[in-house]
SEDO-175156 format. One record per residue: x, y, z of N, C-alpha, C in turn; residue number from 0; residue in three letters. Coordinates in steps of 0.05 Angstrom, whole numbers. Layout:
n.u  n.v  n.w  ca.u  ca.v  ca.w  c.u  c.v  c.w  pos  code
X  Y  Z  X  Y  Z  X  Y  Z  NUM  ALA
...
***
This chain:
n.u  n.v  n.w  ca.u  ca.v  ca.w  c.u  c.v  c.w  pos  code
22  -22  -5  -2  1  0  16  24  1  0  MET
12  36  -22  30  67  -22  18  85  14  1  LYS
34  100  2  30  134  20  14  146  20  2  GLY
1  151  -2  -27  162  -10  -56  149  3  3  ARG
-44  119  -4  -71  107  2  -70  96  42  4  GLN
-50  96  48  -47  90  77  -59  119  89  5  ARG
-51  141  74  -54  165  87  -94  161  84  6  ALA
-105  163  57  -135  161  59  -150  142  74  7  ALA
-130  117  79  -147  92  94  -154  112  119  8  LEU
-116  116  128  -116  123  167  -146  153  166  9  SER
-145  169  142  -172  184  156  -192  184  154  10  VAL
-199  156  136  -226  141  139  -232  126  156  11  CYS
-212  110  176  -214  100  197  -222  122  225  12  LEU
-206  145  219  -206  170  244  -234  170  236  13  LEU
-241  182  215  -268  196  217  -294  173  220  14  VAL
-288  152  213  -305  130  217  -308  126  256  15  GLY
-284  124  264  -283  122  288  -298  139  311  16  LEU
-288  174  297  -301  194  321  -335  187  307  17  TRP
-341  184  287  -375  179  277  -377  159  295  18  THR
-373  140  300  -379  114  321  -375  128  348  19  VAL
-362  145  355  -357  155  384  -379  171  393  20  ILE
-385  187  375  -403  222  373  -430  199  380  21  SER
-437  181  357  -459  169  360  -468  149  384  22  TRP
-444  136  395  -445  130  419  -449  142  444  23  ILE
-427  165  441  -429  180  457  -405  179  476  24  GLY
-392  200  477  -366  204  487  -360  195  522  25  VAL
-389  208  541  -390  197  557  -395  173  566  26  TYR
-412  155  538  -407  128  556  -398  113  545  27  ARG
-372  117  517  -351  111  516  -334  119  548  28  LEU
-329  137  551  -317  136  579  -325  122  609  29  ARG
-351  121  601  -356  102  630  -351  76  626  30  LEU
-356  69  597  -358  39  595  -328  30  602  31  VAL
-306  51  594  -278  44  593  -271  43  624  32  VAL
-283  68  634  -277  67  667  -281  43  684  33  SER
-303  38  676  -307  10  687  -294  -20  689  34  LYS
-286  -24  668  -265  -43  656  -244  -36  678  35  LEU
-232  -14  665  -200  -7  686  -201  -5  708  36  LEU
-224  -4  719  -239  -4  753  -237  -38  764  37  ALA
-239  -49  745  -239  -82  752  -210  -82  756  38  SER
-192  -68  734  -169  -86  738  -153  -76  761  39  VAL
-138  -95  784  -130  -82  799  -103  -62  804  40  PRO
-95  -38  820  -84  -17  812  -59  -30  815  41  ASP
-45  -43  828  -14  -49  825  -8  -63  806  42  ARG
-26  -68  783  -24  -67  758  -31  -48  730  43  LEU
-34  -34  740  -50  -14  722  -33  22  726  44  MET
-19  24  703  -3  50  704  -20  77  711  45  PRO
-5  96  732  -33  109  734  -51  125  715  46  ARG
-35  132  693  -47  150  681  -78  133  669  47  HIS
-76  101  677  -100  82  661  -112  87  697  48  PHE
-102  91  715  -133  84  747  -138  94  740  49  SER
-167  88  746  -188  106  760  -188  110  785  50  VAL
-191  141  798  -182  154  814  -208  169  830  51  LEU
-204  174  843  -230  186  867  -223  215  862  52  PRO
-246  231  848  -235  252  848  -228  278  866  53  PRO
-213  296  867  -195  305  891  -223  317  909  54  PRO
-221  312  937  -241  336  946  -248  358  951  55  GLY
-216  375  941  -218  401  938  -232  412  911  56  PRO
-241  396  896  -261  401  866  -286  400  870  57  GLU
-294  392  904  -328  387  893  -335  414  899  58  TYR
-357  418  883  -369  448  874  -401  450  893  59  VAL
-420  426  888  -440  416  898  -458  414  880  60  GLY
-480  406  881  -498  398  873  -514  413  841  61  VAL
-522  398  820  -547  417  805  -562  409  800  62  TRP
-582  423  806  -615  415  802  -622  401  774  63  ASP
-602  390  758  -618  375  736  -603  355  731  64  VAL
-612  332  720  -605  307  713  -576  304  705  65  ASP
-561  287  700  -539  289  685  -546  293  648  66  PRO
-558  272  638  -563  282  612  -566  315  607  67  ALA
-588  320  619  -589  355  614  -567  374  622  68  ASP
-554  371  643  -523  371  653  -515  380  626  69  ALA
-505  345  612  -481  348  592  -497  371  575  70  ARG
-518  365  564  -534  373  545  -525  414  544  71  ASN
-535  415  576  -534  450  575  -510  462  572  72  LYS
-489  439  587  -452  453  585  -447  456  563  73  LEU
-453  439  540  -445  447  509  -463  461  498  74  ARG
-487  461  492  -508  479  480  -512  514  497  75  SER
-509  516  510  -516  544  527  -493  555  536  76  GLU
-469  533  550  -448  553  563  -423  547  552  77  PHE
-420  524  524  -398  532  506  -384  507  522  78  GLY
-388  487  534  -368  471  537  -350  451  517  79  PHE
-334  435  520  -331  415  506  -320  394  512  80  ARG
-331  372  502  -331  339  515  -307  332  518  81  ARG
-292  327  542  -259  313  536  -267  283  535  82  LEU
-249  271  515  -241  246  501  -224  233  528  83  LEU
-197  253  522  -176  249  538  -172  263  565  84  ARG
-178  248  591  -176  259  612  -176  237  634  85  ALA
-159  234  656  -168  217  675  -189  211  686  86  TYR
-201  178  685  -218  172  697  -228  170  732  87  PHE
-254  185  738  -256  186  764  -283  163  776  88  HIS
-278  158  794  -303  138  808  -297  144  838  89  CYS
-316  148  859  -317  149  886  -332  124  896  90  TYR
-335  118  920  -352  97  928  -375  119  945  91  SER
-405  103  939  -418  126  949  -438  98  967  92  ARG
-448  102  997  -455  77  1014  -443  50  1002  93  ASP
-421  50  994  -404  19  984  -410  16  961  94  GLY
-426  32  941  -426  29  913  -406  50  896  95  GLN
-398  43  879  -377  55  855  -396  74  839  96  PRO
-384  95  841  -408  120  826  -377  132  811  97  VAL
-386  128  783  -371  139  760  -381  156  746  98  HIS
-353  173  740  -356  206  725  -381  196  697  99  GLU
-398  213  696  -417  207  675  -410  230  659  100  VAL
-386  245  662  -385  274  639  -364  285  647  101  GLY
-346  293  621  -316  306  634  -314  327  613  102  SER
-320  356  618  -315  371  603  -300  401  599  103  TYR
-290  411  580  -274  433  586  -287  461  573  104  VAL
-275  486  584  -289  509  578  -265  523  571  105  TYR
-252  529  550  -233  551  536  -247  570  519  106  ARG
-231  594  529  -237  624  509  -233  616  479  107  GLU
-209  597  479  -198  597  454  -186  562  449  108  GLU
-182  552  432  -166  530  434  -143  524  444  109  PHE
-128  548  436  -107  559  450  -102  577  475  110  THR
-120  588  482  -118  597  511  -97  584  529  111  SER
-95  602  544  -66  588  565  -81  568  588  112  ASP
-111  577  593  -115  564  620  -146  552  605  113  LYS
-156  538  623  -185  518  613  -201  511  648  114  GLN
-218  512  641  -242  506  671  -247  474  655  115  LEU
-238  454  673  -245  429  672  -271  424  689  116  HIS
-291  413  679  -313  401  695  -318  378  696  117  VAL
-330  361  718  -326  330  718  -359  327  732  118  ARG
-373  312  719  -403  310  729  -406  280  737  119  LEU
-419  275  758  -422  249  771  -456  253  786  120  PHE
-468  223  781  -496  226  787  -500  232  817  121  PRO
-520  237  824  -522  234  852  -548  210  856  122  THR
-555  205  881  -578  186  882  -597  187  874  123  SER
-610  220  874  -638  223  867  -641  237  843  124  ASP
-620  230  822  -621  230  796  -609  265  787  125  GLY
-598  277  810  -589  303  809  -556  305  784  126  ARG
-539  322  792  -518  321  785  -498  330  805  127  THR
-470  311  809  -454  333  825  -439  341  800  128  GLU
-429  372  812  -406  377  797  -379  380  813  129  LEU
-364  371  805  -324  374  810  -312  394  790  130  TRP
-298  410  795  -274  421  778  -253  431  789  131  CYS
-240  447  771  -216  460  772  -201  477  752  132  HIS
-181  498  751  -183  512  733  -143  504  728  133  TRP
-137  502  707  -116  494  698  -109  498  667  134  GLU
-78  497  669  -68  505  642  -71  475  623  135  VAL
-76  493  606  -91  485  584  -72  466  561  136  ASN
-74  438  566  -58  418  557  -55  422  528  137  PRO
-73  426  514  -65  439  480  -36  460  478  138  ASN
-32  469  494  -13  492  498  14  484  509  139  VAL
7  479  534  30  474  554  24  450  561  140  SER
24  422  546  19  395  559  38  380  577  141  PRO
62  389  580  78  381  606  73  400  631  142  ILE
72  429  630  61  441  649  36  426  659  143  ALA
17  419  641  -10  414  647  -10  385  665  144  HIS
5  363  654  11  342  669  23  342  696  145  LEU
39  365  701  58  377  727  40  388  749  146  ARG
13  394  731  -7  406  747  8  436  759  147  ARG
10  449  741  29  477  741  -1  498  744  148  THR
2  512  760  -30  526  765  -58  517  768  149  GLY
-51  494  779  -78  482  779  -87  496  812  150  TYR
-123  495  809  -135  515  820  -164  506  823  151  ASP
-166  484  850  -196  481  844  -211  508  855  152  PRO
-207  527  874  -221  543  882  -231  565  855  153  ARG
-207  572  838  -215  590  816  -227  577  799  154  GLU
-229  550  803  -245  528  779  -280  530  794  155  GLY
-286  532  812  -309  535  824  -319  563  820  156  GLU
-294  583  828  -305  615  821  -321  618  790  157  ARG
-299  602  777  -308  606  746  -335  597  734  158  ARG
-337  580  753  -366  557  735  -384  568  752  159  LEU
-388  581  777  -404  593  788  -419  621  774  160  ARG
-401  631  763  -403  655  745  -412  647  717  161  ILE
-403  623  711  -416  619  679  -442  604  693  162  LEU
-454  586  710  -478  577  720  -500  597  739  163  LEU
-489  625  736  -494  643  744  -526  636  762  164  ALA
-545  631  739  -571  631  737  -587  604  733  165  ASP
-563  579  743  -573  559  746  -587  544  765  166  GLU
-600  529  783  -603  514  806  -581  501  819  167  PRO
-561  517  830  -526  502  840  -530  505  873  168  LEU
-522  484  887  -522  485  909  -498  498  923  169  SER
-492  509  943  -474  514  950  -455  507  980  170  THR
-450  472  979  -449  457  1008  -432  476  1023  171  PRO
-426  462  1048  -403  466  1063  -391  434  1062  172  ASP
-359  440  1074  -350  418  1068  -357  399  1072  173  GLU
-369  387  1093  -383  365  1102  -404  357  1084  174  SER
-413  367  1062  -425  360  1034  -413  348  1021  175  ASP
-383  348  1016  -372  335  994  -383  299  1002  176  CYS
-379  285  983  -384  256  985  -361  241  991  177  PRO
-334  253  989  -310  238  991  -305  244  1026  178  LEU
-318  267  1039  -318  274  1069  -337  260  1079  179  VAL
-363  257  1069  -380  235  1081  -379  217  1086  180  ALA
-367  202  1066  -364  170  1063  -344  164  1076  181  ASP
-316  182  1093  -290  173  1098  -296  161  1129  182  ALA
***
C-alpha cells in the first residue's frame, strides 16, 4: 500500500471511529472504559490509566438537573466541549461505585493558556454533582498540564459559578462533599 492510500485509509478510519464515538456518546465510551479499568487491580495499572477518586477540593455542589440535561446544557448553552482524554474518576457512595458521567472543558479559545475542567457525577436522586478545577491548557503546555502547574480548584469553582449563575446550583459546606461524608 502506498503512502497516499495509507493516509486516505487512516483518515477514513479516524472519521469512522469519531462518528461511532459521537453516536455512542463520549461519556458512554468513557464510562464503559472507566468501569473496565476499575476492575483491574491498581498495582497492575499504570497511573495514567488508573481510575481515581476525584480530589475533594474540586467538589462544587449539586446542580438540580439530571446528568443528561447537564451534559446538554454545558455544551449547548455554556460553550463547554467534551473531553475524551482525561483521567477517569470514580468514588464510593454507600459502598457502591459512582463513576463520572461527563468530563467537559471550557476555554475561550483552543489555544487559551488556561481552561476550566468540569466533571459530572450522578446523585442517588437523579441530579448532578459538579467537580471542577482551573488548569493549564494541555493543547498549549502539555508538560505544565501534567505537572499540574497552575492547578486551582477554588478558581475553577469561582469561574464555574459565574458561568452557571442563573442555574439551580447548591452551595455546600465542606461536610457535603461525598468523599468527606464517606470517610
